[in-house]
NUKOL-43598 format. One record per residue: residue in one letter; x, y, z of N, C-alpha, C in turn. Coordinates in steps of 0.1 Angstrom, whole numbers, padded with zeros to 4 digits, always signed. Layout:
AXYZXYZXYZ
...
// end
This chain:
M+0288+0208-0182+0284+0212-0169+0270+0206-0166
S+0260+0208-0175+0247+0203-0173+0246+0188-0172
L+0255+0181-0179+0255+0166-0178+0260+0162-0164
F+0270+0169-0159+0274+0166-0145+0263+0169-0135
W+0257+0181-0136+0246+0184-0127+0235+0174-0128
G+0231+0170-0140+0220+0160-0142+0223+0147-0135
S+0236+0142-0137+0239+0129-0131+0241+0131-0116
S+0245+0142-0111+0246+0144-0097+0232+0145-0090
L+0223+0152-0097+0209+0152-0092+0203+0139-0092
S+0205+0131-0102+0200+0117-0103+0205+0109-0091
M+0218+0110-0088+0224+0103-0077+0218+0107-0064
L+0216+0120-0062+0210+0126-0050+0196+0121-0049
R+0188+0121-0060+0175+0116-0059+0174+0101-0056
Y+0183+0093-0062+0184+0079-0058+0187+0077-0044
T+0197+0084-0039+0201+0083-0025+0190+0086-0015
L+0184+0098-0018+0173+0102-0009+0161+0092-0010
C+0157+0088-0022+0145+0079-0023+0148+0066-0017
S+0160+0061-0018+0163+0048-0012+0162+0048+0003
K+0163+0060+0009+0162+0061+0024+0148+0066+0028
G+0138+0065+0018+0124+0069+0022+0122+0084+0020
W+0130+0091+0014+0129+0106+0012+0124+0108-0003
T+0117+0119-0005+0114+0123-0019+0119+0137-0021
L+0121+0141-0033+0124+0155-0036+0112+0162-0041
R+0109+0173-0035+0098+0182-0039+0104+0194-0047
H+0099+0197-0058+0104+0208-0066+0097+0221-0062
S+0105+0231-0060+0099+0244-0059+0104+0252-0070
S+0099+0264-0072+0103+0272-0083+0117+0277-0082
R+0123+0277-0070+0136+0282-0069+0147+0271-0065
L+0143+0261-0058+0153+0251-0054+0146+0238-0051
L+0154+0228-0049+0149+0215-0045+0150+0213-0030
N+0139+0209-0024+0139+0207-0010+0137+0192-0007
P+0146+0186+0000+0142+0172+0005+0132+0173+0016
C+0121+0166+0015+0110+0167+0025+0108+0152+0029
R+0107+0150+0042+0104+0137+0047+0090+0133+0043
N+0089+0123+0035+0077+0119+0030+0079+0105+0024
F+0069+0097+0022+0070+0084+0016+0067+0086+0001
S+0075+0080-0007+0073+0080-0022+0060+0074-0025
T+0053+0079-0035+0041+0072-0039+0043+0059-0046
D+0056+0056-0049+0059+0043-0056+0062+0032-0046
V+0063+0035-0033+0067+0026-0023+0055+0020-0015
R+0054+0007-0015+0044+0001-0007+0050-0006+0005
K+0043-0006+0016+0047-0014+0028+0037-0025+0029
Y+0041-0036+0035+0033-0048+0036+0032-0053+0050
A+0020-0058+0053+0017-0065+0066+0019-0080+0064
A+0021-0087+0075+0023-0101+0075+0010-0108+0070
T-0001-0101+0072-0015-0106+0068-0018-0103+0053
H-0008-0099+0045-0009-0097+0031-0016-0085+0026
E-0017-0075+0034-0022-0062+0030-0011-0053+0026
W-0013-0044+0017-0003-0034+0014-0008-0020+0017
I+0001-0010+0019-0004+0004+0021+0006+0012+0013
K+0001+0021+0005+0009+0031-0002+0005+0045+0003
V+0015+0052+0007+0013+0065+0015+0016+0077+0006
E+0007+0087+0007+0010+0100+0001+0006+0110+0011
D+0015+0118+0016+0013+0127+0027+0007+0119+0039
D-0005+0122+0044-0010+0114+0055-0022+0105+0051
V-0023+0102+0039-0034+0093+0034-0027+0080+0028
G-0033+0069+0033-0028+0056+0029-0038+0049+0020
T-0034+0044+0009-0043+0035+0001-0039+0021+0005
V-0050+0013+0008-0048-0001+0012-0054-0011+0003
G-0047-0022+0001-0052-0033-0008-0046-0046-0003
I-0049-0056-0010-0043-0069-0007-0032-0072-0017
S-0022-0079-0013-0010-0082-0022-0014-0090-0034
K-0005-0090-0044-0007-0099-0055-0007-0113-0051
H+0002-0116-0042+0003-0130-0036-0010-0135-0031
A-0016-0126-0022-0029-0129-0016-0040-0131-0026
A-0040-0122-0036-0050-0123-0047-0049-0136-0055
E-0036-0140-0057-0034-0153-0065-0038-0165-0056
E-0035-0164-0043-0039-0175-0034-0054-0177-0033
L-0061-0165-0033-0076-0166-0032-0082-0171-0044
G-0077-0168-0055-0083-0172-0068-0093-0162-0072
E-0103-0165-0080-0112-0156-0086-0121-0149-0075
V-0119-0136-0073-0127-0129-0063-0141-0126-0068
V-0151-0129-0060-0165-0128-0064-0172-0117-0056
Y-0167-0114-0044-0174-0105-0035-0164-0098-0026
V-0166-0085-0023-0158-0077-0014-0167-0070-0005
D-0164-0071+0008-0171-0064+0019-0162-0053+0024
L-0167-0041+0023-0159-0029+0027-0166-0021+0037
P-0158-0014+0045-0164-0006+0056-0171+0007+0051
E-0178+0014+0061-0184+0027+0058-0173+0037+0059
K-0175+0048+0051-0166+0059+0052-0167+0065+0066
G-0156+0070+0072-0157+0076+0085-0154+0067+0096
L-0153+0054+0093-0150+0044+0104-0136+0045+0109
D-0134+0045+0122-0120+0046+0128-0115+0032+0129
L-0103+0029+0124-0097+0016+0125-0085+0016+0133
E-0082+0006+0140-0070+0003+0148-0061-0005+0139
A-0048-0004+0140-0039-0012+0133-0042-0027+0136
K-0041-0035+0127-0043-0050+0127-0058-0054+0130
S-0067-0044+0129-0081-0047+0131-0088-0051+0118
T-0098-0059+0118-0105-0063+0106-0114-0052+0101
F-0113-0049+0088-0122-0039+0083-0131-0044+0071
G-0129-0056+0067-0137-0061+0056-0133-0075+0053
A-0138-0080+0042-0135-0094+0038-0135-0095+0022
V-0128-0104+0017-0127-0107+0003-0131-0122+0001
E-0141-0124-0007-0145-0138-0009-0142-0142-0024
S-0138-0154-0025-0135-0159-0038-0142-0173-0040
V-0141-0179-0052-0147-0192-0054-0141-0202-0045
K-0128-0200-0041-0121-0210-0032-0122-0207-0017
A-0123-0195-0013-0122-0192+0001-0127-0178+0004
A-0128-0175+0017-0131-0161+0021-0120-0157+0031
S-0116-0144+0031-0105-0140+0039-0109-0126+0045
D-0106-0125+0058-0108-0111+0064-0096-0102+0059
V-0099-0089+0059-0089-0080+0055-0086-0071+0067
Y-0073-0068+0070-0069-0061+0082-0063-0048+0078
S-0065-0038+0087-0058-0025+0085-0044-0025+0089
P-0035-0022+0080-0020-0022+0084-0017-0012+0094
V-0024-0001+0095-0022+0010+0104-0035+0016+0110
S-0034+0024+0120-0046+0030+0126-0050+0042+0117
G-0063+0045+0115-0067+0056+0108-0082+0056+0106
Q-0087+0067+0099-0101+0068+0096-0103+0066+0081
V-0113+0058+0078-0116+0055+0064-0121+0068+0057
L-0114+0072+0047-0118+0084+0039-0126+0080+0027
D-0123+0069+0021-0129+0065+0008-0128+0050+0007
I-0138+0044-0001-0137+0030-0004-0138+0029-0019
N-0133+0018-0024-0132+0016-0039-0146+0010-0043
S-0155+0019-0047-0169+0014-0050-0169+0006-0063
K-0159+0007-0071-0158-0001-0084-0158-0016-0080
L-0153-0019-0069-0152-0033-0065-0166-0040-0063
Q-0176-0031-0059-0190-0037-0058-0195-0042-0071
E-0192-0036-0082-0197-0040-0095-0187-0050-0101
D-0174-0048-0099-0164-0057-0105-0153-0061-0095
P-0156-0071-0086-0146-0075-0076-0134-0082-0082
S-0135-0086-0095-0123-0092-0102-0112-0082-0104
L-0115-0069-0102-0104-0059-0103-0092-0063-0093
I-0096-0069-0082-0085-0074-0073-0076-0084-0080
N-0082-0093-0087-0073-0103-0095-0066-0096-0106
K-0072-0087-0113-0066-0081-0125-0055-0071-0121
D-0057-0064-0110-0047-0053-0107-0048-0050-0092
S-0043-0060-0084-0044-0059-0069-0036-0047-0064
L-0026-0043-0071-0017-0032-0066-0021-0019-0072
G-0032-0018-0080-0036-0006-0086-0051-0004-0085
E-0058-0007-0096-0073-0005-0096-0080-0013-0086
G-0074-0023-0081-0080-0032-0071-0078-0028-0057
W-0075-0015-0054-0073-0011-0040-0086-0012-0033
L-0086-0012-0020-0098-0014-0011-0103-0001-0005
I-0094+0005+0003-0098+0017+0010-0087+0027+0010
K-0091+0040+0013-0081+0050+0016-0084+0055+0030
L-0073+0057+0038-0075+0061+0052-0066+0072+0056
K-0070+0081+0065-0062+0091+0070-0054+0085+0082
I-0041+0085+0080-0032+0078+0090-0032+0086+0103
Q-0034+0079+0114-0034+0086+0127-0020+0085+0134
N-0013+0074+0131+0000+0072+0138+0010+0067+0127
P+0017+0077+0121+0027+0073+0110+0038+0064+0115
K+0041+0063+0128+0052+0054+0133+0048+0040+0131
E+0035+0037+0130+0031+0023+0127+0036+0018+0114
L+0039+0027+0105+0044+0023+0092+0057+0016+0093
D+0065+0020+0103+0078+0014+0105+0078+0000+0109
Q+0067-0005+0113+0066-0019+0117+0061-0028+0105
L+0059-0022+0094+0055-0030+0082+0068-0033+0074
M+0066-0043+0065+0078-0048+0057+0078-0040+0044
D+0090-0038+0039+0092-0033+0025+0089-0045+0016
E+0089-0042+0003+0085-0053-0007+0095-0064-0007
A+0108-0062-0006+0118-0073-0006+0116-0082+0006
A+0113-0076+0018+0111-0085+0030+0098-0092+0029
Y+0088-0086+0023+0075-0093+0022+0076-0105+0012
L+0083-0102+0001+0085-0113-0009+0093-0125-0003
K+0103-0121+0005+0111-0132+0011+0102-0140+0020
T+0093-0134+0028+0084-0142+0037+0075-0151+0029
T+0069-0145+0018+0060-0153+0011+0067-0165+0004
Q+0079-0163-0001+0087-0174-0007+0090-0184+0003
E+0094-0180+0016+0097-0190+0026+0085-0198+0030
K+0073-0192+0031+0061-0199+0035+0057-0209+0024
S+0059-0205+0011+0055-0214+0000+0065-0225-0002
S+0077-0224+0003+0087-0235+0002+0086-0245+0013
H+0077-0242+0023+0075-0252+0034+0064-0261+0032
// end
């Protein structure tokens, strides 16, 4: 019985998570709650990613963008409290090869910046999807997330661009 329940629960979790739902555990029962999984990133065409937990988004640049830039030597980040519009510039990343503006994938207010990047901008090259994050923002319009790409669509566009 427990083997059946466990495999049924796994299938339910897989089905809900593949549709952008997560399961929240309560002491008495499992409640599906509309929320984005912390393991899911959405991508902008300008190579930024956002990972959402509740109404806070962590923003960084994609692994592809970090590889294209080369060795990052300087990062310009905004002040905490700054209000950003979707697709607006909020900073820049400079490498030995080039400099690139960084755009906000959604509208929101900057809650935090990755101050570690001031001392070690190479974190972007070492771990652009983790320790190399840029800002955290309070999302103002969650519907803007629907206009971003999932990882598969983003990888497809980067592969198409590199094959031309």
